[in-house]
N, C-alpha and C positions, 0 to 999 in steps of 0.2 A: 498234414492234410486238414488240420483243424480250421474252422472258419475264423477269419479275422473280424475285427470290430466292424470294418466296412461291410463285410459279407453279412453280418448280423443286421446291420442297419439299412441294407440295400433296399431301395424302392423302385418299382417298375415305372417311374415317371415318364421316361422317354417313350416307351411303348404305349403307355396308357394316356398320354397327353391328348388333348382335343385335336391339335394340329396333326399329330401322327395318325390318329384314327381317321381324321378327315381325309388324309392322303391315302390311307390304306383302304377305306371303304367307299371312295367316290366312284360311282358306277360308270360315269362317262370316262374318267381317267383309266379305269380298269379295262374298258372296252378298247380304248386306244392302245393300251399296252398289249392286249391280245391281237389287235388288228395288225400291229407292226411287229408282232412276235418278239417283243422285248422280254417277255417272261421266259422264253426259251434260251435267251442269251445270258441269263443271270448265273454267275459262278458262285455257288453257295459256299465253297471253300474260301473264296476270296472275300466274300461278305463276312464270314466268320473271322478271318484274319484282320479285316478292317475294324470290326467291332472290338476285338481283343486289344488292338492297338489303341483305339480311342478310350477303352474302358480303364486304361492305366493312367490317363491324363488327370491332372489335379482338378480341372474344371468338371469333368464328368464324375469323379469320385465325390466332390462336394455336392454336386447337383443331385446325384442318386441317393445321398444321405439325408436330404431335406425331408421334413415331414410332409409338407405340401409345396406345390410350386405354382407360380403365376404364369399366365399366358406369355408374358414377356420373357420369363426364364426359360420356358419351353422353346420359344422361338430362338432365343440366343444359343441354347445348347444344340439345337438342330443345325443352326448355321455353323457352329464350331465343328460338328460332326461332318457336315458337308465340306468344310475346308480341309479336314484331315483326309477325307476320301479323295478329293480332287488333287491333293498333293502327293498321294501315294503312287509310287512308281509302277506297281503291278496294275493298279486301276488304270493309269494312263496308257500303259502298253496294251492291256487287254481291250480297252475301248478303241484304241487306234487300230487294232487288228480287226475288230468287228465292223467299224465304220470307216471306210477308206477316206472319207472327206473330213474326218474328225479334226485334222490340223486346221482346216479352214473354219469349221463350225464351232470349235471348242469355246472360244471366248463368248460367242453369241448364246450358245446353249447354257453355259455355266451362269452367265449373267441373268438369263431368263429364269433359271431354276432358283437362283438366289432371290430374285424379285418376287417369285411366287411364295417362297417361304416367308419372306418379310411381310407379305400382304395377306397371308392366310387369316381368315376370320372364322367365326363360329358357324356361319351358314354353310350349306352344302353346294353352293353355286360357284365356288371359287374358280373351277376349271373353265366354266363358260365365260368368265370375265376376261380370260386371256386369249380366247379364240377371236380371230379377226371376224368382223361382221361381214354380211353379204356385200355391203357397199364397198368395203375395203378390198375384198378379194375379187369380186366380179366387176363392179362398176369402175374400180380404179386399177387394181393390180393387173388383172387380165388384159384390160384395154391398153394399159401402159406397155405391157410386154409385147402384145401383138402389133401395136403401132410402131414400136421401136424396131421390131424385126421387119415389118413391112417396108419401112422407110430407110433401111440399112444404107443403101447407096447414096440417097439424098443427104442423110446425116453425115456421112463421110465427106461429102463435098462441102458441107457447111463447116465442119471441124478442121479439115486438113489445112486450109490457108492460114489458120491462126496458130498452127504448131511451130511456125517460124523455122528454127534450125533442126527440128525433130521430124523424122519420118514416122508416119503413122504405124509402121511395122515395129518401131522401137518402143512405142507406148505399151505399157503393161495392159494385157487384155482386160483385167478387172477394172482398171482406170478408164479404159476406152468404153466399156459397157456402161459404167456410171455416167460418163459424159454424154453418151448417146441418150440415155434415159432422161437425164436432166434437160437436154435440149428438147426432147419430146414433150416433157412437162411444160417447158417454157412456151412452146408453140401450140400445143394441142389441148392443154388443160386450163381453160380460161379462169376457172374458179380458184386455182392455187396461186397464191401470191408469189411473185418472183423471188423475194428474199427467203421465203419458206423453202422453195426448191433448192436454192443455192446453199442455204445452211444445212439442209437435210443431207445433201450428197457429200458435203464436206465432212459431216458427222459420220456418215456411212463409211467414208474412206478411211477414217481413223480405225474402224473395226476390221475392215477387209484388206486394207492396203498399208503402205508405209507412211512414215512421217513426211517424206518428200512428196509423196503422192497427194497428200492433203493440200499442200501448198500449190502443187501443179494444177490440181483440179479446181481449186478456188480461183487461181489466177485466170485459167482458161475460161471458166464459166462466167467470170466477171467481164472478160472481153466480149464473150458471146452476147451477154445481156446488153451491153452498150451498143453492140452492132445491131442487134434486133430492134432496140429502141430507136436508133437512127433510121433504120429501114422500115420502121412502123410495122414490124412483123408480129409483135406480141400484142394481143388484145385481151386484157384481163377484164372480166365482168364483175360488177359488184363494187360497192363503195370501199375505197381504201385498198383496192387490189391492183393498182397500177404500179406499185413499187415492190 
């Protein structure tokens, strides 16, 4: 039961680092945690197990033995801890139990968290930096959603002839949703360049759908763009937005 050399030299760098304190004490982040009752879903026993697992790693032993640490070292160790947590079977199973859509959301959420950790600064406004602004949510996102729903039948009529040997019922729902939204952007959002829309939905398909879906969506949207251009249906405004 005697303390080891590591125990004697142990420093609370991880808990006391600026980025850990920034996450812990951010008012807006804490309000969101309470709003969505995330604090009630935390399993303290699981957290203890995760920490004990990580505390045995060579990286953490070396880090916690340092006299002082740099911001880069603090960020690096937090990313290593995050990796250990997300690879833990118990964490994955418990998160899946709490959030039914976790299988679909996992890659997006984990990528966003990793991005936040990497970009944490010394200021207290980090959380606000990752919130979508009013233009993105109301003037674009909400309008795109409503326009796509409102024109459901018309969009199907546009898309169906280009499916060739495919029945629309055989197309994966998520792929069909992305195609409909892309068509809405092509025809209704004059300020968004055609190439931007095409590239964005191909990138989104990589996250939410399969490798084959990416090729399918890219090919179909490319055909639709050529058709709309021939029929003069796309009217992009602003210099350089015709392509």
